[in-house]
C-alpha positions, -999 to 999 in steps of 0.1 A, spaced: 71 -376 -591 101 -401 -596 97 -439 -593 119 -453 -566 132 -487 -569 129 -511 -541 157 -531 -553 190 -531 -537 213 -505 -550 244 -505 -535 264 -503 -564 288 -537 -564 253 -564 -569 262 -573 -604 295 -575 -598 289 -600 -572 264 -618 -590 289 -624 -621 315 -637 -599 283 -660 -584 278 -670 -616 313 -684 -625 308 -711 -595 274 -724 -617 293 -748 -640 270 -777 -640 250 -773 -608 216 -757 -615 205 -728 -594 185 -747 -564 222 -760 -556 243 -733 -560 224 -706 -539 232 -721 -510 268 -720 -522 271 -680 -531 246 -674 -496 268 -696 -474 299 -679 -483 283 -639 -478 267 -654 -445 303 -663 -437 316 -631 -442 296 -613 -427 296 -634 -394 336 -630 -393 331 -594 -401 313 -582 -371 336 -608 -348 369 -593 -364 359 -554 -357 352 -563 -321 383 -583 -319 404 -556 -333 384 -532 -306 395 -557 -280 434 -561 -290 431 -523 -283 421 -522 -249 450 -535 -219 426 -548 -201 407 -568 -217 412 -604 -237 404 -606 -274 398 -645 -271 374 -643 -249 339 -656 -260 323 -637 -231 335 -603 -245 317 -613 -276 280 -626 -266 277 -595 -241 273 -579 -278 252 -604 -295 281 -615 -318 291 -650 -326 318 -666 -314 343 -676 -346 369 -695 -342 404 -690 -355 400 -715 -387 367 -698 -396 374 -662 -397 377 -646 -430 406 -628 -429 423 -670 -426 402 -683 -456 412 -656 -476 449 -665 -473 438 -698 -482 416 -693 -509 441 -701 -538 453 -734 -524 434 -765 -535 418 -779 -505 403 -744 -502 362 -761 -500 369 -784 -472 389 -753 -449 354 -734 -458 336 -771 -446 354 -771 -415 353 -730 -409 311 -741 -413 313 -767 -390 332 -750 -364 309 -724 -365 283 -744 -352 296 -760 -327 303 -726 -305 274 -711 -322 239 -732 -310 219 -708 -333 239 -718 -362 231 -758 -359 220 -777 -389 218 -743 -409 248 -736 -426 261 -754 -460 286 -774 -459 293 -793 -493 324 -769 -507 348 -799 -511 331 -812 -534 342 -821 -568 318 -805 -592 326 -774 -570 356 -752 -593 385 -744 -566 401 -721 -587 367 -699 -592 358 -704 -556 391 -689 -542 380 -658 -571 347 -651 -549 362 -653 -517 389 -627 -531 358 -605 -546 334 -609 -511 368 -600 -494 364 -566 -508 331 -563 -493 323 -547 -460 293 -571 -448 291 -573 -409 309 -540 -398 289 -516 -378 286 -497 -403 275 -518 -432 251 -531 -399 238 -496 -401 231 -497 -439 219 -529 -436 244 -544 -463 240 -575 -462 200 -572 -458 200 -561 -491 225 -581 -505 211 -614 -496 173 -598 -515 191 -594 -544 206 -627 -544 173 -643 -534 157 -623 -562 180 -636 -584 180 -670 -579 143 -668 -583 146 -659 -613 169 -676 -627 151 -713 -612 122 -704 -628 87 -719 -628 78 -741 -593 110 -730 -579 109 -698 -562 89 -712 -536 112 -696 -510 109 -656 -525 80 -634 -522 91 -596 -541 98 -576 -518 75 -547 -535 50 -572 -523 58 -583 -489 67 -542 -482 29 -537 -493 16 -564 -472 33 -554 -441 30 -515 -450 -13 -527 -448 -10 -543 -413 12 -527 -395 26 -551 -375 40 -534 -345 30 -553 -315 21 -589 -312 22 -623 -323 32 -627 -361 30 -660 -382 36 -671 -416 29 -711 -418 45 -712 -453 79 -687 -449 101 -697 -474 129 -675 -467 117 -653 -439 113 -624 -460 80 -614 -446 96 -615 -407 126 -594 -421 103 -570 -441 79 -564 -406 111 -563 -383 125 -536 -407 89 -512 -411 92 -515 -371 121 -503 -371 118 -476 -391 88 -466 -371 100 -473 -343 105 -440 -313 130 -437 -285 160 -460 -298 157 -457 -333 172 -493 -344 144 -514 -331 153 -529 -306 125 -523 -285 101 -536 -314 122 -566 -319 110 -574 -277 73 -569 -283 73 -589 -320 69 -628 -316 78 -646 -350 58 -678 -353 67 -697 -389 68 -734 -407 83 -743 -435 83 -775 -451 116 -773 -469 142 -786 -460 169 -759 -473 141 -738 -477 142 -737 -436 178 -733 -436 178 -700 -460 151 -688 -435 173 -694 -403 206 -681 -421 181 -652 -434 170 -644 -399 203 -650 -382 224 -625 -395 199 -600 -386 199 -612 -352 159 -619 -351 149 -642 -327 117 -668 -342 98 -699 -336 105 -711 -369 97 -743 -373 100 -776 -400 88 -806 -408 82 -830 -440 43 -827 -438 37 -791 -437 10 -767 -426 -14 -790 -435 -8 -822 -427 15 -815 -395 2 -780 -381 38 -773 -366 18 -744 -342 -20 -763 -335 -26 -738 -309 -10 -704 -317 -37 -678 -326 -20 -646 -341 -21 -612 -344 -9 -608 -371 -5 -637 -407 14 -627 -436 18 -650 -462 20 -661 -499 11 -697 -498 21 -716 -531 -8 -708 -559 -24 -730 -569 -16 -765 -548 -26 -798 -560 -24 -826 -537 -23 -810 -506 -35 -843 -486 -69 -839 -478 -80 -874 -469 -55 -874 -442 -71 -839 -424 -106 -839 -436 -119 -842 -401 -95 -812 -387 -104 -787 -368 -94 -761 -386 -123 -763 -411 -147 -762 -384 -164 -727 -377 -150 -705 -350 -176 -678 -343 -194 -682 -312 -221 -659 -327 -226 -697 -347 -222 -723 -326 -213 -762 -341 -219 -742 -378 -190 -753 -402 -173 -741 -435 -173 -767 -461 -148 -787 -469 -118 -770 -488 -115 -792 -522 -108 -829 -523 -125 -863 -524 -142 -886 -541 -149 -881 -582 -164 -901 -611 -152 -915 -640 -169 -914 -673 -179 -950 -663 -192 -946 -630 -161 -956 -613 -148 -933 -585 -114 -921 -576 -99 -903 -548 -85 -866 -555 -60 -859 -525 -69 -824 -527 -76 -804 -556 -67 -772 -553 -56 -757 -521 -65 -727 -520 -95 -724 -500 -73 -748 -473 -47 -719 -472 -76 -696 -465 -95 -715 -438 -58 -723 -421 -51 -689 -416 -86 -681 -402 -80 -710 -378 -46 -696 -365 -63 -653 -365 -65 -641 -326 -97 -625 -319 -90 -592 -337 -62 -605 -359 -59 -595 -395 -42 -615 -421 -32 -603 -452 -19 -630 -483 -11 -633 -515 -32 -658 -541 -39 -669 -571 -69 -642 -589 -88 -677 -592 -93 -673 -556 -116 -648 -558 -144 -662 -578 -136 -700 -585 -166 -722 -577 -151 -758 -579 -152 -783 -557 -173 -759 -528 -151 -730 -531 -177 -704 -536 -194 -719 -505 -167 -713 -482 -161 -677 -502 -202 -669 -496 -194 -684 -459 -168 -662 -453 -185 -628 -467 -217 -637 -447 -196 -636 -415 -182 -602 -424 -142 -616 -423 -138 -603 -459 -115 -565 -446 -101 -554 -481 -92 -571 -515 -61 -558 -537 -60 -568 -581 -23 -568 -587 -8 -558 -616 10 -588 -637 47 -599 -639 56 -592 -602 62 -627 -599 96 -642 -610 84 -678 -609 48 -675 -624 29 -657 -649 -5 -665 -628 -22 -627 -619 -24 -624 -585 -43 -608 -558 -43 -598 -520 -66 -610 -494 -73 -588 -461 -96 -610 -436 -101 -600 -404 -120 -609 -370 -132 -578 -362 -143 -549 -381 -153 -533 -350 -147 -499 -336 -112 -500 -319 -77 -492 -312 -49 -511 -334 -11 -499 -326 -25 -471 -306 -46 -456 -335 -84 -453 -335 -104 -473 -365 -139 -468 -372 -163 -497 -370 -171 -505 -405 -190 -542 -402 -211 -548 -438 -181 -532 -459 -152 -541 -477 -127 -521 -494 -117 -530 -528 -88 -519 -544 -76 -524 -581 -38 -519 -585 -36 -536 -621 -20 -504 -637 6 -494 -608 42 -506 -609 68 -505 -641 90 -523 -657 123 -533 -644 132 -555 -672 112 -567 -706 92 -594 -683 93 -583 -646 76 -551 -623 81 -538 -591 59 -514 -572 74 -479 -564 74 -469 -528 54 -444 -540 27 -466 -553 32 -492 -519 22 -459 -499 -5 -447 -517 -28 -479 -515 -20 -486 -477 -27 -449 -473 -60 -456 -492 -68 -489 -467 -55 -466 -436 -80 -441 -445 -111 -462 -458 -101 -477 -418 -108 -438 -404 -72 -436 -390 -69 -401 -385 -33 -395 -395 -41 -411 -432 -65 -385 -442 -99 -388 -457 -113 -419 -477 -138 -415 -505 -139 -434 -535 -118 -434 -571 -134 -446 -599 -113 -474 -616 -93 -476 -584 -112 -477 -553 -146 -484 -534 -163 -492 -503 -189 -523 -506 -213 -530 -490 -226 -570 -482 -259 -566 -503 -233 -550 -535 -214 -584 -530 -241 -609 -530 -254 -594 -557 -221 -599 -574 -227 -635 -568 -206 -634 -536 -173 -627 -562 -146 -606 -552 -127 -595 -577 -121 -555 -572 -126 -549 -610 -163 -556 -605 -166 -530 -580 -143 -497 -588 -155 -493 -619 -141 -478 -651 -115 -440 -647 -125 -415 -662 -105 -414 -699 -83 -387 -706 -51 -383 -728 -26 -390 -700 6 -382 -728 22 -415 -720 50 -423 -746 35 -446 -770 63 -476 -764 53 -476 -726 16 -477 -731 24 -505 -756 42 -523 -731 15 -517 -706 -12 -533 -726 8 -561 -734 10 -565 -696 -25 -564 -695 -31 -591 -728 -8 -617 -710 -27 -610 -675 -63 -621 -697 -44 -649 -713 -33 -661 -676 -70 -659 -666 -85 -673 -694 -63 -707 -684 -73 -705 -650 -106 -702 -664 -102 -731 -685 -82 -750 -653 -116 -747 -636 -137 -754 -663 -118 -791 -663 -125 -794 -625 -161 -788 -629 -164 -816 -655 -145 -835 -636 -166 -835 -608 -196 -846 -634 -181 -873 -641 -165 -868 -673 -128 -873 -661 -106 -891 -688 
């Protein structure tokens, strides 16, 4: 079967990217991404407006300058000096930067949804105005917001492509706002968030929300455009990085998605913006192995307490953090340790009684015993909250070489209906999937899951849950395995899928030598990253025993 690439493939992305790169100059990617994405956003809004304006101009009984005519079709009002044709006419003028800033300000004045979101720093001296004009001319050749382009989601695909390229350019630590689209698609296909409250407490640029709505629109009956689906889903999010929050607001606005997305500097741990929210679906990719997350300020928070009515008063271990000892016996405070398990407890706290969470974590979360993490994991397993664990292939992420996995937690494994589908009871059982050999290299260092692979993994999960339209589930050596609580206990409450699925039957697969070597190199790269993570764990343990320098 041919491999389906999930990246945008419209034919002009590379040309547009090369033009955008001209703007970079002495700016780093974190700065100029807002410059470029702001222009793309402005072109999209203007296209939709000008198409409607042209249609109204042909109607003798309509006024093309009447704002109400546009509001009826949910099209933002664009003042004359913010319209793309006006900006393009003036693209060669040295003051084009000021004109764009004025256009952005005008859009914010006329549309409350854009307030505080759009970039307004095009007039700065560091931005080459000649090249800025060239980019405007190039973007002018691409339809983004007209009806046909909206139906093809041209803007969404360009936006996603650019976010990926910016994540690649920013390197380690700079792509917290972006999760590879194939990983997001897999999470969404697994959870199938048709209806209810969808929450991402570290939402970055909003990719989880966008993909969730795409999924529902693709599977919606009736009008087929996802309009009904948007009314059935309530979007909630939080983001601590202000510029990333702005990207998220733009990402949702260009698709007409309404959501309660909140920003504060404290972030989800220190300033939970939705403290009373109980979500039906949680989709998230929290920062890997985050340190110093503020343990001392929230150590008595309700999120770390048990919520199971069957065990009143019971409590999980506190997330990593607290007092440690130097070699000389003196103490010092570690304000957080590793935040992986703080994120897990945060997700569990926000789950509704029948809710399910799917999220990305570093592989170390599956086995770590540092600072009480093993105790938390044991409690989560013993309370039967782990539904499925998936080991991902390496090289999926632009910004970290750390091998990652997907966790799926659920508050209820009882037989019930989910999205109208009957799901069997599966108490005391957990599904393990080893997908490390999936994916294909899209360049020397990056891998991507294909549409077929995403469908295979999701179908396996749905079949395991007993959904009739997913077929019959069966264990497959080297790929998937149903494990009982007793089996997990026998493995010391470790959740690494490779421990359970076993080895696949070896046969001559006819894979070319070069491709096989690429796979072996990827596996070696993953093992090296795992060894580094183990070394970090050992250092933490020694530190806790009083061997800190």
